[in-house]
NUGU-880610 format. One record per residue: x, y, z of N, C-alpha, C in turn; residue number from 0. Coordinates in Angstrom, 3 decimals, decimal comma. Example, Ala and Ser with C-alpha at 12.3 -4.5 7.8 and 13.67 -1.06 7.14 Angstrom:
<recs>
+----------+----------+----------+----------+----------+----------+----------+----------+----------+-----+
:      nxx :      nyy :      nzz :     caxx :     cayy :     cazz :      cxx :      cyy :      czz :   n :
+----------+----------+----------+----------+----------+----------+----------+----------+----------+-----+
:   13,190 :   -5,690 :    7,800 :   12,300 :   -4,500 :    7,800 :   13,200 :   -3,300 :    7,800 :   0 :
:   12,850 :   -2,250 :    7,080 :   13,670 :   -1,060 :    7,140 :   12,900 :    0,030 :    7,870 :   1 :
+----------+----------+----------+----------+----------+----------+----------+----------+----------+-----+
</recs>
This chain:
<recs>
+----------+----------+----------+----------+----------+----------+----------+----------+----------+-----+
:      nxx :      nyy :      nzz :     caxx :     cayy :     cazz :      cxx :      cyy :      czz :   n :
+----------+----------+----------+----------+----------+----------+----------+----------+----------+-----+
:    0,589 :  -15,869 :  -10,167 :    0,891 :  -14,636 :   -9,489 :    2,411 :  -14,444 :   -9,514 :   0 :
:    2,837 :  -13,261 :   -9,896 :    4,263 :  -12,999 :   -9,978 :    4,856 :  -12,815 :   -8,584 :   1 :
:    6,160 :  -12,865 :   -8,519 :    6,845 :  -12,698 :   -7,237 :    6,610 :  -11,309 :   -6,667 :   2 :
:    6,574 :  -10,305 :   -7,524 :    6,346 :   -8,933 :   -7,060 :    4,966 :   -8,812 :   -6,421 :   3 :
:    3,957 :   -9,369 :   -7,061 :    2,606 :   -9,329 :   -6,495 :    2,532 :  -10,097 :   -5,183 :   4 :
:    3,249 :  -11,193 :   -5,115 :    3,266 :  -11,991 :   -3,894 :    3,888 :  -11,189 :   -2,745 :   5 :
:    4,965 :  -10,459 :   -3,021 :    5,596 :   -9,658 :   -1,984 :    4,695 :   -8,507 :   -1,544 :   6 :
:    3,991 :   -7,901 :   -2,498 :    3,074 :   -6,810 :   -2,163 :    1,933 :   -7,330 :   -1,291 :   7 :
:    1,416 :   -8,502 :   -1,602 :    0,355 :   -9,085 :   -0,770 :    0,847 :   -9,400 :    0,641 :   8 :
:    2,092 :   -9,858 :    0,756 :    2,662 :  -10,095 :    2,086 :    2,758 :   -8,778 :    2,861 :   9 :
:    3,156 :   -7,723 :    2,175 :    3,274 :   -6,413 :    2,828 :    1,899 :   -5,879 :    3,218 :  10 :
:    0,892 :   -6,063 :    2,361 :   -0,460 :   -5,641 :    2,715 :   -0,952 :   -6,378 :    3,950 :  11 :
:   -0,636 :   -7,659 :    4,028 :   -1,021 :   -8,441 :    5,201 :   -0,323 :   -7,913 :    6,449 :  12 :
:    0,916 :   -7,511 :    6,293 :    1,670 :   -6,988 :    7,438 :    1,159 :   -5,618 :    7,872 :  13 :
:    0,597 :   -4,843 :    6,945 :    0,065 :   -3,529 :    7,282 :   -1,156 :   -3,614 :    8,193 :  14 :
:   -1,820 :   -4,757 :    8,200 :   -3,016 :   -4,895 :    9,041 :   -2,675 :   -4,965 :   10,518 :  15 :
:   -1,440 :   -5,296 :   10,839 :   -1,041 :   -5,417 :   12,236 :   -0,568 :   -4,074 :   12,763 :  16 :
:   -0,883 :   -3,810 :   14,002 :   -0,475 :   -2,558 :   14,639 :    0,926 :   -2,737 :   15,210 :  17 :
:    1,914 :   -2,202 :   14,511 :    3,295 :   -2,245 :   14,985 :    4,082 :   -1,154 :   14,263 :  18 :
:    5,307 :   -0,959 :   14,689 :    6,137 :    0,067 :   14,062 :    6,593 :   -0,398 :   12,691 :  19 :
:    7,044 :    0,561 :   11,906 :    7,520 :    0,216 :   10,567 :    8,759 :   -0,665 :   10,641 :  20 :
:    9,626 :   -0,412 :   11,606 :   10,831 :   -1,231 :   11,757 :   10,468 :   -2,684 :   12,075 :  21 :
:    9,457 :   -2,887 :   12,900 :    9,023 :   -4,254 :   13,228 :    8,416 :   -4,926 :   12,002 :  22 :
:    7,648 :   -4,181 :   11,232 :    7,069 :   -4,743 :   10,006 :    8,166 :   -5,162 :    9,034 :  23 :
:    9,175 :   -4,305 :    8,886 :   10,287 :   -4,621 :    7,983 :   11,026 :   -5,852 :    8,469 :  24 :
:   11,246 :   -5,948 :    9,769 :   11,953 :   -7,099 :   10,325 :   11,182 :   -8,400 :   10,071 :  25 :
:    9,873 :   -8,357 :   10,237 :    9,066 :   -9,559 :    9,982 :    9,030 :   -9,899 :    8,498 :  26 :
:    8,986 :   -8,873 :    7,653 :    8,947 :   -9,114 :    6,212 :   10,284 :   -9,625 :    5,680 :  27 :
:   11,377 :   -9,239 :    6,302 :   12,691 :   -9,718 :    5,851 :   12,730 :  -11,239 :    5,832 :  28 :
:   12,240 :  -11,840 :    6,894 :   12,241 :  -13,310 :    6,971 :   11,335 :  -13,918 :    5,905 :  29 :
:   10,154 :  -13,336 :    5,741 :    9,204 :  -13,866 :    4,755 :    9,753 :  -13,736 :    3,334 :  30 :
:   10,361 :  -12,588 :    3,044 :   10,900 :  -12,362 :    1,696 :   12,058 :  -13,310 :    1,414 :  31 :
:   12,841 :  -13,617 :    2,440 :   13,961 :  -14,537 :    2,266 :   13,505 :  -15,916 :    1,838 :  32 :
:   12,348 :  -16,342 :    2,324 :   11,804 :  -17,641 :    1,926 :   11,086 :  -17,581 :    0,589 :  33 :
:   10,457 :  -16,465 :    0,282 :    9,622 :  -16,358 :   -0,918 :   10,430 :  -16,135 :   -2,191 :  34 :
:   11,476 :  -15,316 :   -2,085 :   12,230 :  -14,928 :   -3,284 :   13,719 :  -15,069 :   -2,990 :  35 :
:   14,467 :  -15,755 :   -3,855 :   15,912 :  -15,853 :   -3,650 :   16,573 :  -14,475 :   -3,743 :  36 :
:   17,677 :  -14,317 :   -3,023 :   18,345 :  -13,015 :   -2,953 :   18,725 :  -12,450 :   -4,329 :  37 :
:   19,258 :  -13,237 :   -5,259 :   19,637 :  -12,643 :   -6,552 :   18,455 :  -12,026 :   -7,326 :  38 :
:   17,250 :  -12,505 :   -7,108 :   16,080 :  -11,969 :   -7,815 :   15,478 :  -10,748 :   -7,124 :  39 :
:   15,838 :  -10,516 :   -5,887 :   15,223 :   -9,436 :   -5,126 :   15,505 :   -8,066 :   -5,716 :  40 :
:   16,703 :   -7,857 :   -6,247 :   17,051 :   -6,556 :   -6,838 :   16,181 :   -6,281 :   -8,054 :  41 :
:   15,960 :   -7,289 :   -8,884 :   15,130 :   -7,117 :  -10,075 :   13,679 :   -6,822 :   -9,688 :  42 :
:   13,184 :   -7,506 :   -8,665 :   11,809 :   -7,281 :   -8,214 :   11,673 :   -5,885 :   -7,622 :  43 :
:   12,682 :   -5,443 :   -6,868 :   12,653 :   -4,105 :   -6,289 :   12,608 :   -3,054 :   -7,391 :  44 :
:   13,432 :   -3,231 :   -8,420 :   13,441 :   -2,286 :   -9,538 :   12,112 :   -2,283 :  -10,286 :  45 :
:   11,507 :   -3,458 :  -10,418 :   10,213 :   -3,556 :  -11,090 :    9,129 :   -2,815 :  -10,306 :  46 :
:    9,090 :   -3,017 :   -9,004 :    8,082 :   -2,349 :   -8,176 :    8,323 :   -0,847 :   -8,158 :  47 :
:    9,591 :   -0,438 :   -8,092 :    9,921 :    0,992 :   -8,109 :    9,477 :    1,639 :   -9,422 :  48 :
:    9,642 :    0,923 :  -10,536 :    9,233 :    1,462 :  -11,838 :    7,717 :    1,581 :  -11,953 :  49 :
:    6,981 :    0,680 :  -11,288 :    5,524 :    0,698 :  -11,364 :    4,887 :    1,736 :  -10,440 :  50 :
:    5,651 :    2,254 :   -9,490 :    5,107 :    3,238 :   -8,543 :    4,853 :    4,562 :   -9,257 :  51 :
:    3,632 :    5,087 :   -9,155 :    3,378 :    6,402 :   -9,754 :    4,124 :    7,482 :   -8,985 :  52 :
:    4,585 :    8,489 :   -9,712 :    5,408 :    9,513 :   -9,086 :    4,743 :   10,892 :   -9,093 :  53 :
:    3,457 :   10,946 :   -9,371 :    2,779 :   12,243 :   -9,417 :    2,332 :   12,683 :   -8,027 :  54 :
:    1,872 :   13,910 :   -7,939 :    1,485 :   14,517 :   -6,668 :    0,296 :   13,795 :   -6,033 :  55 :
:   -0,684 :   13,437 :   -6,835 :   -1,898 :   12,806 :   -6,302 :   -1,567 :   11,445 :   -5,686 :  56 :
:   -0,704 :   10,684 :   -6,348 :   -0,338 :    9,367 :   -5,826 :    0,390 :    9,501 :   -4,490 :  57 :
:    1,282 :   10,456 :   -4,378 :    1,984 :   10,677 :   -3,107 :    1,012 :   11,090 :   -2,011 :  58 :
:    0,069 :   11,953 :   -2,360 :   -0,925 :   12,413 :   -1,391 :   -1,798 :   11,255 :   -0,911 :  59 :
:   -2,246 :   10,427 :   -1,833 :   -3,095 :    9,286 :   -1,472 :   -2,305 :    8,263 :   -0,660 :  60 :
:   -1,031 :    8,058 :   -1,010 :   -0,210 :    7,100 :   -0,265 :   -0,011 :    7,544 :    1,183 :  61 :
:    0,231 :    8,828 :    1,391 :    0,528 :    9,318 :    2,727 :   -0,727 :    9,617 :    3,553 :  62 :
:   -1,823 :   10,020 :    2,885 :   -3,033 :   10,439 :    3,604 :   -4,286 :    9,860 :    2,967 :  63 :
:   -4,331 :    8,561 :    2,806 :   -5,451 :    7,965 :    2,073 :   -6,786 :    8,192 :    2,775 :  64 :
:   -6,797 :    8,188 :    4,084 :   -8,056 :    8,364 :    4,802 :   -8,560 :    9,795 :    4,700 :  65 :
:   -7,650 :   10,751 :    4,773 :   -8,052 :   12,156 :    4,668 :   -8,530 :   12,493 :    3,263 :  66 :
:   -7,932 :   11,878 :    2,258 :   -8,350 :   12,126 :    0,876 :   -9,716 :   11,503 :    0,613 :  67 :
:   -9,971 :   10,341 :    1,183 :  -11,236 :    9,642 :    0,944 :  -12,384 :   10,165 :    1,802 :  68 :
:  -12,073 :   10,883 :    2,861 :  -13,104 :   11,333 :    3,798 :  -14,226 :   12,155 :    3,146 :  69 :
:  -13,932 :   13,115 :    2,271 :  -15,043 :   13,855 :    1,650 :  -15,985 :   12,959 :    0,839 :  70 :
:  -15,429 :   11,928 :    0,223 :  -16,274 :   11,034 :   -0,574 :  -17,125 :   10,131 :    0,311 :  71 :
:  -16,599 :    9,741 :    1,477 :  -17,440 :    9,029 :    2,439 :  -18,592 :    9,935 :    2,879 :  72 :
:  -18,288 :   11,219 :    3,072 :  -19,322 :   12,180 :    3,467 :  -20,376 :   12,360 :    2,392 :  73 :
:  -19,941 :   12,438 :    1,136 :  -20,894 :   12,572 :    0,024 :  -21,798 :   11,342 :   -0,043 :  74 :
:  -21,197 :   10,183 :    0,129 :  -22,000 :    8,958 :    0,115 :  -22,996 :    8,914 :    1,255 :  75 :
:  -22,550 :    9,289 :    2,448 :  -23,451 :    9,299 :    3,604 :  -24,552 :   10,327 :    3,467 :  76 :
:  -24,212 :   11,503 :    2,948 :  -25,219 :   12,542 :    2,748 :  -26,241 :   12,113 :    1,696 :  77 :
:  -25,779 :   11,482 :    0,626 :  -26,703 :   10,975 :   -0,385 :  -27,636 :    9,928 :    0,187 :  78 :
:  -27,094 :    9,076 :    1,063 :  -27,921 :    8,058 :    1,711 :  -28,956 :    8,707 :    2,628 :  79 :
:  -28,526 :    9,690 :    3,403 :  -29,423 :   10,376 :    4,316 :  -30,537 :   11,104 :    3,564 :  80 :
:  -30,159 :   11,847 :    2,539 :  -31,166 :   12,583 :    1,774 :  -32,063 :   11,659 :    0,960 :  81 :
:  -31,499 :   10,572 :    0,484 :  -32,309 :    9,621 :   -0,279 :  -33,365 :    8,948 :    0,563 :  82 :
:  -33,025 :    8,654 :    1,793 :  -33,984 :    7,998 :    2,684 :  -34,991 :    8,998 :    3,231 :  83 :
:  -34,491 :   10,127 :    3,730 :  -35,397 :   11,071 :    4,379 :  -36,283 :   11,802 :    3,377 :  84 :
:  -35,742 :   12,133 :    2,223 :  -36,528 :   12,858 :    1,234 :  -37,245 :   11,953 :    0,260 :  85 :
:  -37,035 :   10,673 :    0,369 :  -37,614 :    9,678 :   -0,530 :  -37,352 :   10,048 :   -1,991 :  86 :
:  -36,085 :   10,408 :   -2,250 :  -35,693 :   10,761 :   -3,610 :  -34,667 :    9,736 :   -4,079 :  87 :
:  -35,061 :    8,859 :   -4,959 :  -34,166 :    7,781 :   -5,373 :  -32,925 :    8,273 :   -6,122 :  88 :
:  -32,965 :    9,465 :   -6,702 :  -31,790 :    9,953 :   -7,419 :  -30,639 :   10,287 :   -6,467 :  89 :
:  -30,953 :   10,562 :   -5,207 :  -29,893 :   10,832 :   -4,235 :  -29,061 :    9,587 :   -3,940 :  90 :
:  -29,619 :    8,424 :   -4,208 :  -28,850 :    7,198 :   -3,992 :  -27,707 :    7,064 :   -4,989 :  91 :
:  -27,776 :    7,775 :   -6,099 :  -26,665 :    7,768 :   -7,052 :  -25,436 :    8,384 :   -6,396 :  92 :
:  -25,624 :    9,485 :   -5,653 :  -24,511 :   10,105 :   -4,926 :  -23,934 :    9,134 :   -3,899 :  93 :
:  -24,792 :    8,341 :   -3,286 :  -24,331 :    7,361 :   -2,307 :  -23,420 :    6,336 :   -2,959 :  94 :
:  -23,877 :    5,776 :   -4,062 :  -23,101 :    4,742 :   -4,745 :  -21,783 :    5,311 :   -5,256 :  95 :
:  -21,833 :    6,459 :   -5,907 :  -20,624 :    7,061 :   -6,471 :  -19,658 :    7,470 :   -5,359 :  96 :
:  -20,149 :    8,110 :   -4,330 :  -19,293 :    8,542 :   -3,226 :  -18,616 :    7,379 :   -2,523 :  97 :
:  -19,378 :    6,339 :   -2,210 :  -18,797 :    5,185 :   -1,535 :  -17,797 :    4,464 :   -2,438 :  98 :
:  -18,099 :    4,357 :   -3,715 :  -17,193 :    3,683 :   -4,641 :  -15,869 :    4,432 :   -4,750 :  99 :
:  -15,928 :    5,754 :   -4,908 :  -14,698 :    6,544 :   -5,025 :  -13,894 :    6,468 :   -3,727 : 100 :
:  -14,559 :    6,585 :   -2,588 :  -13,862 :    6,528 :   -1,299 :  -13,177 :    5,175 :   -1,106 : 101 :
:  -13,887 :    4,102 :   -1,399 :  -13,313 :    2,776 :   -1,245 :  -12,141 :    2,571 :   -2,192 : 102 :
:  -12,300 :    3,033 :   -3,435 :  -11,227 :    2,885 :   -4,422 :   -9,987 :    3,673 :   -4,020 : 103 :
:  -10,168 :    4,873 :   -3,509 :   -9,026 :    5,676 :   -3,064 :   -8,300 :    5,007 :   -1,902 : 104 :
:   -9,046 :    4,488 :   -0,954 :   -8,396 :    3,843 :    0,181 :   -7,694 :    2,556 :   -0,228 : 105 :
:   -8,278 :    1,822 :   -1,138 :   -7,647 :    0,593 :   -1,621 :   -6,365 :    0,915 :   -2,374 : 106 :
:   -6,391 :    1,947 :   -3,199 :   -5,211 :    2,362 :   -3,950 :   -4,115 :    2,837 :   -2,987 : 107 :
:   -4,472 :    3,619 :   -1,996 :   -3,502 :    4,087 :   -1,012 :   -2,890 :    2,942 :   -0,223 : 108 :
:   -3,697 :    1,968 :    0,108 :   -3,221 :    0,791 :    0,837 :   -2,195 :    0,044 :   -0,008 : 109 :
:   -2,490 :   -0,115 :   -1,293 :   -1,572 :   -0,805 :   -2,192 :   -0,279 :   -0,024 :   -2,357 : 110 :
:   -0,373 :    1,294 :   -2,496 :    0,832 :    2,116 :   -2,628 :    1,693 :    2,034 :   -1,370 : 111 :
:    1,055 :    2,048 :   -0,213 :    1,813 :    1,950 :    1,036 :    2,488 :    0,587 :    1,158 : 112 :
:    1,818 :   -0,460 :    0,730 :    2,411 :   -1,797 :    0,769 :    3,591 :   -1,888 :   -0,190 : 113 :
:    3,472 :   -1,289 :   -1,367 :    4,590 :   -1,293 :   -2,312 :    5,792 :   -0,543 :   -1,744 : 114 :
:    5,528 :    0,573 :   -1,076 :    6,616 :    1,343 :   -0,462 :    7,280 :    0,515 :    0,633 : 115 :
:    6,488 :   -0,239 :    1,392 :    7,036 :   -1,102 :    2,440 :    7,894 :   -2,219 :    1,845 : 116 :
:    7,480 :   -2,758 :    0,712 :    8,284 :   -3,780 :    0,029 :    9,626 :   -3,195 :   -0,390 : 117 :
:    9,604 :   -1,999 :   -0,955 :   10,845 :   -1,359 :   -1,397 :   11,764 :   -1,105 :   -0,206 : 118 :
:   11,213 :   -0,601 :    0,894 :   12,026 :   -0,342 :    2,091 :   12,601 :   -1,640 :    2,653 : 119 :
:   11,818 :   -2,700 :    2,627 :   12,291 :   -3,981 :    3,146 :   13,418 :   -4,531 :    2,282 : 120 :
:   13,248 :   -4,480 :    0,968 :   14,297 :   -4,976 :    0,085 :   15,559 :   -4,125 :    0,193 : 121 :
:   15,412 :   -2,827 :    0,402 :   16,578 :   -1,963 :    0,640 :   17,275 :   -2,342 :    1,940 : 122 :
:   16,494 :   -2,670 :    2,963 :   17,059 :   -3,076 :    4,252 :   17,820 :   -4,394 :    4,123 : 123 :
:   17,277 :   -5,317 :    3,354 :   17,963 :   -6,586 :    3,123 :   19,283 :   -6,330 :    2,405 : 124 :
:   19,249 :   -5,484 :    1,394 :   20,459 :   -5,157 :    0,634 :   21,505 :   -4,489 :    1,530 : 125 :
:   21,065 :   -3,577 :    2,398 :   21,997 :   -2,906 :    3,307 :   22,629 :   -3,909 :    4,274 : 126 :
:   21,853 :   -4,873 :    4,741 :   22,387 :   -5,902 :    5,627 :   23,420 :   -6,772 :    4,946 : 127 :
:   23,158 :   -7,131 :    3,703 :   24,109 :   -7,953 :    2,943 :   25,394 :   -7,166 :    2,687 : 128 :
:   25,266 :   -5,893 :    2,341 :   26,452 :   -5,059 :    2,113 :   27,262 :   -4,885 :    3,387 : 129 :
:   26,592 :   -4,762 :    4,525 :   27,303 :   -4,620 :    5,803 :   28,090 :   -5,885 :    6,117 : 130 :
:   27,522 :   -7,042 :    5,843 :   28,214 :   -8,294 :    6,080 :   29,416 :   -8,427 :    5,141 : 131 :
:   29,255 :   -7,993 :    3,888 :   30,361 :   -8,074 :    2,922 :   31,512 :   -7,168 :    3,328 : 132 :
:   31,224 :   -5,999 :    3,817 :   32,285 :   -5,076 :    4,211 :   33,003 :   -5,545 :    5,484 : 133 :
:   32,291 :   -6,242 :    6,371 :   32,925 :   -6,782 :    7,567 :   33,886 :   -7,906 :    7,234 : 134 :
:   33,571 :   -8,683 :    6,223 :   34,399 :   -9,833 :    5,876 :   35,671 :   -9,424 :    5,134 : 135 :
:   35,639 :   -8,327 :    4,430 :   36,844 :   -7,912 :    3,696 :   37,806 :   -7,217 :    4,656 : 136 :
:   39,091 :   -7,605 :    4,636 :   40,042 :   -6,995 :    5,576 :   40,496 :   -5,620 :    5,162 : 137 :
+----------+----------+----------+----------+----------+----------+----------+----------+----------+-----+
</recs>
């Protein structure tokens, strides 16, 4: 597993906790300091930034993954309801497809949000190092 993937997994783990973004960044700063040496952090940040999709759909899914996936959860539930009540096995296809798309969208949004959190954390670390450097120079 590469260092970038390791940092993204740490950020995904941090997203599961209910706290502010500033608290998440503060907790991740310590973890990132142990996981990746400071000189490599800039390269990893650039790599993750390059891998982030920049289209409209990706931004929408990153910011509103639950709202985007909601219609597909509804399609899956409706297919399940109609398949059971109407005893029509073809309606179960809508259930499988709807649930799969909804789950995939939410998983993708979760990953995008974790990548954004990694980038923000690495930027925060860089800003802290720059602040210390400017204080030391007379």
